[in-house]
N, C-alpha and C positions, 0 to 999 in steps of 0.2 A: 467320559473324563474323569478323573481322578478327582477324590472328594476335596484333597487339599487344594486342587487347581481350581476348583468352584470358588472355594472359599477365598482363596486370592485373587481372584477374579472382580466378586464382589467386594472385596475390600478394595480393589483399584477403582470399582466403580463411585463406592461410597464416598471415597477420599475426592475424587473428579468432580463429582456432582457437588460439594463444599465449594469448589473453586468454581464452578459455574454460578452457583448461587452468591457467592461471594462478591464477586464481580458485574453482577447484574445492574445494580445502580451506577455503575460506575459509566459516565459518557462524556469521553473527552472531548469531543468537536464541541458539544453542546454546551459544557461548562467554560469555554475560551472565545465563544463567539461574540460578535459584536451584535449590535441593533440597527436595522437600518437607520435610524436617526442619525447614527454617527457619520454614516456615509453622504449623508442627505446635509448635516451640518459642514462637512468638509466640502463638498462641491457648493454650499454657499457660501462661502468664505472663499471661493476662487480657487480653490486647493490650495491655501496657504496658510492655514493655521491646524496646527498640528490634531489631529483627533484626543478629545479629552476621554483618555483610558488610564487607570491604575488601578490600582492593587485595591481601592475603594469601590471602584465602578463594577469589578467582577462578585467582590461582595454581596452586592446590592441586587445588582442586576443580574447574576448568573450562579445563584444557589447552586451547590454542588447536591443537595438533596439525599446525604449520608453523612452520618460524624467521621470526619478522617481518623480522629485518635481510635475510635471504635472500629473503622473498618481495616487498618494499620494492625491493630491487635488480633482480628478475626484470620488474617492472610499468616501471622506470626504461627497462632495457634493450627492453621491447617497445614504450614511448614514442619512445625514440629511433631505434629501426629503421621505427617509422612514416613520422618526418620523412625519414627516409634515403631510404626507397622510395617511397613514395606524394608525399613532399612536406608542407611547410609549410603551404602555402596549401590544399591540396587539402580540400574540404568534410568527406569522408570520414574522412579523416585525424584532423580536429580533433577529431571525435564520439568518434574509439577514443583517440586522445591524452588527451580528456577523462576515458574511461571509466577510461584506467589511472592518472590522477592520483587520480580519485575512489578507487578501491582501495586506493592508497596511503595516503588519507586513512583508509580503513575501518581497516585494517592499525595504523596509529599511533591510531586510536579504539580497537583492542582492547587494544594494547600498554599504554592509559592505564585498562584498568578498574580502578574503585576510588579514582580519582585525581579532580582538578578537569578535566584536559585533558578525560577522557571526555566531559562533558556539553558541553565548547565545541566537539570535533568535530563531536560528535552535531549539535548546533545547525547546524553547517556544512553538514552533511548532509542533514539533514531540515527545517531550519528551527525558528524560535523561535516561541513565542506571542506574541511581541512585533512578529514579522514585520508587513509591510503588503503589500498589492500595488502601490500607487502612492501617491506623497504625496498626506497628506489623508486616504487611505482608512480604514476601520478595523481594526484589527491582529486577528490572527486569534483571540486571545481576545477581542475585542470581537463578531467573528461569533459566536464559541461561545455567548456571553453572548445576543445576540439571537436566537440559534435556541433558547437554554435557555428565556427567558421564552414565546416562542410554544407548544413542546413542554409545558412545565409545565402549562399550562392543559390541552391536548388529552390528556395521561396519564392526566388525573383523570375522563374520560370514560368509563362503564362500556362503551358499545356501542364502545369505542376501545381496550379493555384485549385484549391478546394471550388466543390460545386457549390453552388448558391444554395442556403439554408430556406428553402421553400415550405418544408412540411410542419404543420403548427407540432405542439405538444399532444395534443389530442389525436392525430392524425399516425404521429410517431407512437405513440400508447397503441393504436391498435396492431401495426405493422410488427413492432417488440413483442407484443404478447403474444402472438402467433409465432413466433419463431421461438421464444423462451417456451411455451409449451410443447414443440415441435422437439425441443432439445430435452426437454424435462416433462416427458409423461406422467400425468396423476401426479405430480409432485406439489400441486396446491399453490405455486408459484404465480406473482400478477404483477403489472407494469401498469403505474397508477402516475397521475399527474397531482403535483403537490408544488404549492406556495412558500412551502416553506424551510425552503433548501437555497444555500447560496449559489451550487453548482448547478451546472445545468443537469448532471444525473446523479445521482445514489443510489447505492444498494443497500437494503436491510437484512433481514431473517431472512424472510420470503419475499420480498419484494424490490422490484425496480422502481425509484422516483423520478421522473420528469420535471422540471420546475416549467410551471404553467406558461409563463410568456418566453420562454426559450424556442427557440427555432431550429430544425434541423434539416441533414441532406441522407438520402439511403447511405453514404459511406459513414454518418454519424452511428446511424443505427445498427450498421454492421459492427463498431467498434465498441457499442454498449452491450450488442449480442455477446461478444469475445468476452472482452475485458470485464462486464459486471455481472455478465449472466455466465457464461462459462467456467470461470474463476471463481468470482466474489460468491455467486448464489450457489455454481456447482459444490464448493470448499465446504460452504455452510451447511450443504444438505448432507453430505458424506460425512461430516464432521458431527451433526446430530444424530446418523445414523448407526454411530458407534455405539456397540452395546455395552464398554467398559470405561474406553478412555472420551467422556462425553467431553471434557475441557477442550478436543479437538474442535468443537462446535462455534467455540470463541476465540477471537484473537488477540494477543498482549501485542503490544508494539513489535516485540521481534518477529512474529509472525504478520505483521503489517506488509516487513521489508519484503519477506518473500512473497505474499499475495501481491503486492502493488508491482512486484519485481516479475513474476510470472506473466499478470496481466499486460506488463507493457511488453512482454516476449511474445505473448500468444497473438497480439495486434501483430507484430513483423510476421510471426509464422505464417497467419493467414492472410498477409499481402492485406490487410484492415488499415493501417497507419498510413499516415502522408507526412510528408515534411514537414505540413502545417502542424500538424500535430503534435511530432516528436518537438519542434520547435517550441510549443508554448510546454512540454515537460522538460525541456532545457531551461526555459526562461523559470522555471521554478529552482532549478539550482541555482541558475544566475542570483536570483533574490535573496536566497538564502547565504548565498555567497557574500554579496555585499552589506547585507545586514550585519552578516557577523564581522566585516571589515569597519564596520561604525556607521556605516548610512543609517540617516532615520526615514520617517515613514514618508517624510516629503522629498528627500533627496533619492529615495528609491522609485517613488511614485513618477518625478520629472525625469528620471533614468529611462523608464519605460513608454513615456510621452514621448520624448525625445528619440527612441527608437521608431518610432509611429503606430505605438498602440493607442486603441481609443482610450476614452476615458474609463469605462466600464473595467474593460479587460486591466486597464493601470492598475485601479483602484485594487481588483480582486487580485492580482499577481502580488501586491503589495500588502493587502489586508491578510491573506495566508500566513505569510512569515511573522506577521506581527501578533495576531491573535493569540491570547493568552498573556503575552507579554506587555509592552508597555510602545507607543511611538517613539518612543527614543532608545529602547531597551535592544537586547539581542533577540534573535528569533527562533520562532518555534520550527524544527529541523523537519518536521516529518516528509517536508515535500522534496528531502532527497532520497526517499525510500523508493523510488520508480526507477531511478537509474542505478542506486546502488543495488537494490533487488534484481534489477535487469542483469548486471554484471554478475552478482552471485547465482541465480538461476541458469543462465548462460552456460557458466564454465560447468557448474554441476552437470549438466546435462550433457556437455561436448567430455566430460571425463569419463562419466558414465558409460556412454558410449565406446570412448577410446579403452577403457578397462572392460570392457566385455560384460557391462553388468545392466544393459538398458530396460531389463524388468524391474528395476526401481525405479525409473521415472513416473510411470503412473502414482507411486506412492505418495508424490508431492502433492495429489489431490484427496490424500485419505481424511483431511480436514485442513482447520489452520496451520500448518505445518511450519516450520524452522529448518533450513537449510541445515542446521549445525546437527539436527537430530535425524537425519534420513537414515544413518546406519543403523540406530537404534530402533527407529521406526520400522525398518526392514525386518528384523530380527522379532520385534512384536508380533507383526503381522505371521511371521513364520510361525510364533509359540499361539496365534489365534487371539490375544489380547487386544488387537487393533485389527479389523477388516479391511479388506482392499476396497478401494472407492468404487461406487456402485454407478456414479456419475463422472463420464470423462469426456474429455475435448475428442473430436475424432483423431486429431494426429497422435493422442497418447493411448486411444483405445487401439489403435491398429499402426503399431511401432516401425511398419516398414520405410516410410517414406523419413519419416523424423531422423533413424539411425542412418540412413543413407545420407541423408542433407547433414547431419552433424559430422558424419564421416570424415565428409569434403571438407567440411567446416572446419577441422582438426588439420588435414594436409594443407590447406590455404592458408591458415595462420602463419604456418612455418616460412613460407616464401617472404623474402625483404620487399616491403612494400617500396622502399625508396628506390630499389634496384628495378622495381618494375614501372616507375613512373620514369626512370630513364629510357628503359626498353621502348616502351610505348609513346616516348615523346614524340615521335614522327608520326605516330597514326591516330593519336585525338586531336 
């Protein structure tokens, strides 16, 4: 390797490491969470009094753990050094500068907790239910409604009901540990029980946490293996193994869209998902949609109760979109990333296969990638600046089945579905 190349790569690593260090104290979900007492007080009121959450609540109960002014200045300085040292037109410099600006926006969003600006910045980072992919396309809310209509019929069928959740968290941990260790040998990953999370499960840097009082079935474990393990932990591991672009081990909101979309897609490609599971994801889109349309916390909670959701699920679906905001404010829109990211990931794979470039598909797993950056990432892999992923799901390590499936997917998508419904009307 030529000396100037070595110096260039070392410079990339130095700047990348600064991004990793700067973002370390930023914990979005921790900063916008609500205490358990908020839920208890809401239930004690008969679910009729709005939760007492405002800007002062976040300031008192959810300290950021860093100085927002100093943190924004830090990212600004990194951005300026990227221009000075790598150049304004350098493709990698553009990606890293965009990440710096994104983190500055995250800090501004967290500064605005409990205020209208919080939701506006959330829409900038994660999107809005009224977004479209192209002019004339259905909105994310429209896509959610279409899926909801399909799933509402399927979840009523007895033979498509989810199995009983009979496994304790401890039992699920034991099974999932075996599967994760088999998928990532010698990677030092672990599955643990935790009482400090709101969801049934969550992935960290080198672990998956399961909530202590949650119950699981074997299909749940498979979904966790694929979603949290293969995608979230796998891309984290691949990102931390990068010798120069260490920022790929950490994901800003734009990478969250790709991450959650890819994880959802993997659930479907592995036949692990269920109509009930997909309906749960679609319900999150519906929740964001209704909140953006003006529903307050109680109205949204009652909507889900009227749909037959139990109290805990209705509260969780509602809380997820008002965290960081107020019970009468606009929503935190992160829950759109599952469907938004799914569409982007699916279309990227379909187009890569159609254009004869399936070798680019594994590069989605190089770290916390963004779909928009994939061409640059492919070039950087060729240059040796980014390393190909070490850990890959089976479908992406052997592309035979994936390319065959998506070849037919492209063909089938060209057929007129309304005509098919008419042709098969006397058969189904």
